[in-house]
Every structure is written in structure tokens, then in C-alpha cells.
N, C-alpha and C positions, 0 to 999 in steps of 0.2 A: 297613939305614938309609933313614929316612925318606924319602918323595915332597918334591921340591922345592916351596916355598911359592911363589907369586906377591907381589906386594907389595903387594895388597890383605890379604893374610892376615896378612902380616908385623905392619903395622899392629893389626891383628886379636891376634895374640899379646901386640902389648904392652899393649895392654887387659886384656888376658886376665892378664897378670902382675899388673899393676897391682891387680887383684880378689883376686888368689891371694896375693899380698902383704898387703894390706889385711884381708883375710879373715881371714887363717893357716892357710887348708884347701893341703891336696897338690895340687888335682886343679883346674884351669878349664877350660872348654872352649865352641866355638860350634857350634851344632849345626843343622844342616838337614833340615826332616820335608819331604819329598814325599808326605804321605798315608798311606804305605806301612810307609819306612823314616825311621831316624830316622838320620843320614849325622855322626858328629863330624869337620867340616872344618879347626878348626884346635885343638888339645890342648894343653896346657899342665902339667906334670906329669916329673918324675925318674922316672917309674915307667915300665920299659922296655916293658909288656903294653899300654901304653895309649899311640897315635898317632895322627899323623892320619890318617882314612880309615877309620875301623871305624865298621862298622853295625850296629844293632838294630832290632830291630820295634818301630817307632812306639807301636804299643800296649800293648807290654809295659814300654815307660819309664817313668822317674820322671817325666819333663817333662812327658810326655802326658797322666798322671795328674793332674799342677799344671795345664796347661793344661784339664782338664776340670773343677778343683775337685773332683775329690776327695781331691787332696791340700793342706796349704798349701805356698805360696813358697818358706817357712824353716822348717826341718825341723830342729831342733836333734838329736833322737836318734831312727832310722830307727824302733827298738826302740818308740817310745809311737805307732806306727802300724800295724796287723796287715796292711792292703794293702800299703804302704810294703814292710814285711818278707818279702810272698811273690813281689814283682817281681825280676828275673834279677839287676840292679845291686847288690841287698841282698844276696843268695842267692850269686851267684858271683864278683861283683869285689868283695863286702863291703863296698861305700859305708856307712857311718854317719849321715854327717851331709850334711846337704843346703841350696843356696838355686837355685831357679830364675827365670829372670824372659824373660817373650815378647820378641824382635826381629821388630819391626814397621817394614815400610817403609813409605814417605811417601804411599803408596796405599790402606795402610791393611791390607796381605794381611798374613799371616803367614810370617814369614821361617822360623825356629828358633828357638832358646832359646839364654840367655846363663847358661850356669851356674856354680857351685861346690860343691866337696863333699871331704870327709873321711873319713876312716878310722877314725873313731874320734868319739863323740859330741858334742859342742858348747856346751854350753850357753848362751853369748854368745852365738853368733849371734840376732839381732834383725832385727825391722825397718829400724832403721837401715843392715842389710846390706843387705835386697832393694832400699834406694832408692839406695844406691850402686851396685848390679847395672842398676837401671834409668839410670840413668844411661850407665853405661860400654854398656849392651846399645842407645841411643842412637847414641850416637857408634860404634858398628859397624856399624849399619844404614846412615850415610852413610857409610860405607867398603866397604861389601859391594854398596851400591845400585846404582852404576854398571856394575858388572862384571853384577847379575840384569837390571839393565834387557837389557843387551845381549845377555845368554846369551836372555834372552824375544823379543827381535826377533831374532834367528837363528832359534829354533826356529820364529817366525811366518812367518817366511820360506821354510823350508825345507818347512814344510806346505803352503804356497801355491804354491811353484816344485813340488814333489811331482808331483799330475796332468799336468803341461803335460811335464815331463820323461818322465813313461812313455807316455806320447800322443805321443813322439816329438818334441818343444821347441815353440815358436811357431808358428802359422798365418804364413805370410808369404804376401803380396802383391808385386805388379811394379808400379812407376809409369813411364809412357814419357819414355825423352829422345829428343828428338827434332832435327835439322839445322836450325838458325833460317833458314837463309837459304831452305830447302823447308818444312821444317814437317813434312817424311818422318821415321820415329822409325831412330834407329842403333840402339838399347838401351834398356834398363830398369835403373830401381834396384829388389835385393828388398830390400821392409822389412816387418820383423815385426811380429803383432798379437799381444795376449793380453789375457786376456778385461775385457772392460768392467768389469766388478762391483770388478775392480783399482782403476780408476782413475787408474792411474799411466800416463806416458809411454814406453815405450819405452827409452829409454836408462836412467829411472829404473830401470826392471824390471833391464834388464842390470849395471845397477850394483850390484842390491841381491846379483844373483845372485853377481856379484864377490864381495862384502861377507862370504858364507857359504862359498865354494870354490867354487862351480857354474855361477861367469861363463863357463870354457871349455866345459866339456859342453854349456851351455845355446848360446852362440855356435855351436859346431863344429854343433849340431843345424840350427838355423837357417842355415844357411850349405848343409847336405846337402838341407834343404826345398830354396829358391831351386837348388840345382843338380838338383834332379829336374824344375822346370822348361826346361832345355834341352831335352829332347828335344817341347817344346811349344810353343816360340816360337822366332822366330829373334834374331841381334842380339846382342850383350853383354851379360851379367848382371851389375852390382854389387853384391857384396856388403861389407857393414859387420862389418871386422876388429879385437880390438883388437891393442896390442902382444904384451900378456897369451898369447890364443890363437895370434898368429904364433911367438912364441917358443916355442910348447910340442910337443913332439914328435907331439903329439896336431894340432895345428893343421898343423903343416908335411906330417902324410902324409896327411891330408884334401884338404887346398887342393892337394899333387900330384898329386892324383890325378883332379881336375876337368877338362876342358875347357879348357886354357890357352891357346888361341885364340880363344876364348869369355866370360872371366874377367876381372874390374876387382876388384879388391881395394883398397877403399874405408877410409884410416887419417883419423879424422877430428882439427881441435884441438883436441879438447877431450881427445883421447888424448896424456897425459903421457909420455914418450919422456926415457928417462934415458940410454942407450945408443945413440947411432946406428952405431958399427959394427957391433951385435949386427943393428940392425935392418937393414943394409944385406946381412950375412953371411945373412938370414934369408929377403931378399928376392931374394938374386941366384938360386938355382936357377929361383925361379918365374918369374923374368925373363926368365930367359934361355931357359925354355921356350914364352915368348911370353903368360906374364899382363904385361896392365900395371896400374901402380898409380896411385890417384888421393889425393889432400890433399883431404879435404873443409870442409867449413866453412869456409874460406878466408876471412878479413875478419872473424871475429867477435873475434880476437883476436892479438899480434905473434907467438903462437908458431908458428899456421900457417905464417907468411913463414920459421922454423926449417926445421917439416917440409920446404917446399917444396928450399930452399937443400942441405939434408942431404943426401933421396931424390932429387931428380929426378925428379918423378913425370911421367907418361904424360900425367897427366888432373889441373885445376886446378878444385876446383870453389867458388864462389864462393858465400859464404853469404846466405841468404834476407836477412839486416840490411842487406846493402847491394845487397840487388836491388830491393826491395820499393819504389814509389815511384822508381828511378831516372829516369823520361821527366820528374817534375815536381823533380827533386832535380838543380842542377849540383855539389852536392861527390859526389855519389852517382858522377854522370857523370865525373867527373873519376879519383877511385877506380879506379872497373872499366876506364876505358881504360887507366890504367896499367897494373894487372893483366892485363891482354890484352896490352899492348905485352908486358909483363915474360914472362908465358908464350910468346907465341909467338915469342919470343929466346929462348927457351930451348927449343924443340920442342914443347909441350904445347897439348894442346887444353883450352879455356877451355868451363866445362859452367857456368850458372848456374842456381840451384836458386830455389825460391817463387817461380815467374811465375805472376799470377794474372791481369796484362790484357791486353789487346792492346797498351796503348799501350808498357809496359814489355818486352813481347817486342821491338817494332818497333825502339824505342831500344836496346835492348843489341844485335841484328842491325846495327846502323846502328854502334855501336860495336866491331864486330871479334868478340862473341862467338858462339862457335862454333856451341855446343848448350844446348838448354834443358830443364828439367824443375820442373812447377808444375803446380798445379790448372786453367793455362791449355789445357794439353795434355794433360792426361786426370787425374782418380785414382788414386791406388793402387786397383789391384782383382787378379782372377785372371786367369791367362793369357791364357785366352779371350779375353778383353779388350782384349788388344793388336791393335793391327795388325801388317800385316809392314814390313820394313825395307826401309829407301830402298833401293835399288842401290849397293853399298860403297865409300865412301869410299876415298881415297887411303892406300895402307897408310902405317903410321906408322914411322920411322927408329927400328931397334934402338936400347935404349936405351946398349949401348956406343958409336956413333955420333954421340950427339946432344953437342951440344954444353952444359955446363953450369956453372955458378961452380963454383969449388974450394969445400969446406967453410970453409975461413976471409973467403973473399969476404962481404961481408955487402948488398946489395942496397937501394939508398934507395926506398923505397915510402912514399905517403899512409899513415898507419895510419885505422881506425879504432874507434869506442867498438864497444869490445866491448859435429845432437844426435843420437846413434846413433838413426838411424829405428828 
């Protein structure tokens, strides 16, 4: 039984059947040429010994001889061409007539060939048949190009990621998180950094890695790198974790092996969560062991509020979009004040991200924000750049003892206009 075809291959098969019926030949196929091998990707024929997925050496194919102008595109009788008679398709498959045209993508690159063949000479094959094949080949190129581009993109991402993965993941730096009332450090967030020549933000790098099936692996390497700093710095370390990594057996294992009383797991507003019951189940053993949960990027969009209501976090991290300029913007002040009242009412600490000025830091302190993070307090850097933490704050109550709205309740909060670091 042949392999299952994709939707695009089914569409190409329709074009091949059109060519087969119009030319009255026994075999039509779309091939892909990779420089060494000709892959018969879609084959339309009643002959059982010819099927999708067959290959042959590219240099010994009739198609390559036509591409090299050693044979004409339309061959009514293979016997009239000594070079064609010597090729495997004529000797073993016994093809006797042939039409082949190139399949060219929009960037001008050669994908392969669109071909029709017969098992007896056909003196009626002519240039008009090539013209029809050219039209059908262009249609086939339009159908397959999105998949080709996606495959090329995935290959490029894999090539770019391979050295990073082989070297143990991205480099990791720490940015201090301080108590706004005292300016003393309480912890740090671990931030991933990728090669500068990529010219991509870290969240884009993780997104690309997830798109090719390497996202969880990359995240866990970054988390392990961050965890290696536990022996070098005091205070907690916050690590970004996607739901996909959290739900994976590998992720659960890695997180369970870290120091629970010093670990904060951050979930982003931008990470879609479809199953909150699964999220709660995945987090429960971690949180009971002492791991704290933070919801990141709060205020960047409405979904963060749902994250908060459903997951009862220990920390609410206000997005820089509602923090920057809070000292001069009354609307932002109102929004931050509401978030602080809500968070404190539910027993959560509130952290403001992206603080860059003394004025904003002072205003956030007056509004009751607990902790701050941003260039005003320190840029991301190596662990040795961090100062010691302040005296421990009052312990946070266990999750099971904290009051929290039930999942059916919906707090009314001001909305704002709407990244994993």
C-alpha cells in the first residue's frame, strides 16, 4: 500500500491526471531534484511497480538529460536518441516516449520536473503538448511552494540552533529584582541571550525553536543554565517556562530537581493556555514543594487576567507597557493602583518590570508595588554582578491557605492596550 499523500500532493495528482488524460500516456509524475537524487514525489499510473517515493540517480535520469539540453523536452520515440536508449528508464522501465518540463519556484530555483511518459512510441507528441505541460508545471509549483518554503525555513532554523543546543543552550544572564521600599535585591530573573548575528529577540528564538520541535529542549537547557547560578547568588531566581515545557515529562523532571524554595516559575501573558485544569495539575507538585508561580507581562492584554484568576499566582509582574511613564500618566497610575489592590487582596506580591527612571520608581513605590526590575536597578549581567539580597522578607503564605477567586469569578479591572525574555 502506498504512503498517504498530503493535501498538496493530492492537488498535484489532479494536475498529473489532467496531463495523463490530455496526452494519452501511461505515466505522469512530479519529481524533486536534490542534486544527486531524483525523487518521484507524486506518481499517477496504473502500473503497480511505479509508485510515490521511488528514487533514481539524478545524473542517469531522462529528466536531467533534458535539463542539460542533451535531449529535447518532447521525445516521441526514445529509439531515435541513442543517449536516451542507454539510460535506465529506457532499458529497465522500457519508456519509449517522454515529455518533461522544469518546475521552477518563484525565486527562480529549480524544484524538479513535471513529466509524462509512454511505453510505446507516440509520433503525435509535439510542442503543443510541452506547452500544456508548462502550464500544469507552473500550477504545480504554486501548490508546492508554501510547503517548500516552510521546509527550507525549518532547515535554516535547525542549522542555526544546532551549535547552540550542542553547547548546552543559550547563554543566561541575571537581572536584579529589588524591594522598592528599600532598594535592596530580593532575587533575579534569568534571561536567555542568543548570538548577536541572529538579530532576533529571545522570545522570537524560542518561538522558532518550538516551530521545529526543539523548543522544549532549548527551554530546559536555559533553565538548567539558570539553575547552575544557585550556588553563585542568593535570593530567588525566576525562570521563564512555556506551558508546553511545563506539561512535558522532561520539563516536570527538570523543574522537580531544582531548589524549590529559590525557584520562581514565570508564565507569560503571551503563552496561550487551553487547559487550565492541566496547568493546575502540572503546577501542584511544584508549588507544594515550595516553588512559586509568577504571571509575567500582566497588563499587556486581557488574557493575563484569566491566567491570574485561573492559576492563583504568588507574583504578578506588571508589563513594562503600563510601567514606563507611570510618574506622568494618570491613566497608568490608576491601572497600576487597581492591579496592586487586586494582587494584594489575593495575597500576591506585585513586581513592576521595565523601570528605567527614578521618577517611575518613586511613583510605583507610592502606589504600593512591592518589587521592581529594570535598567534603573541594574542591567542583565553575569551572576557575579549581583549584590547580596536583603534580609529575608516575611514568608509568603502557602498556596492552599491563600484566598483566591474561584475560576468562575471574573474580577473587574481596567484594561490597557495591549515577552519571553
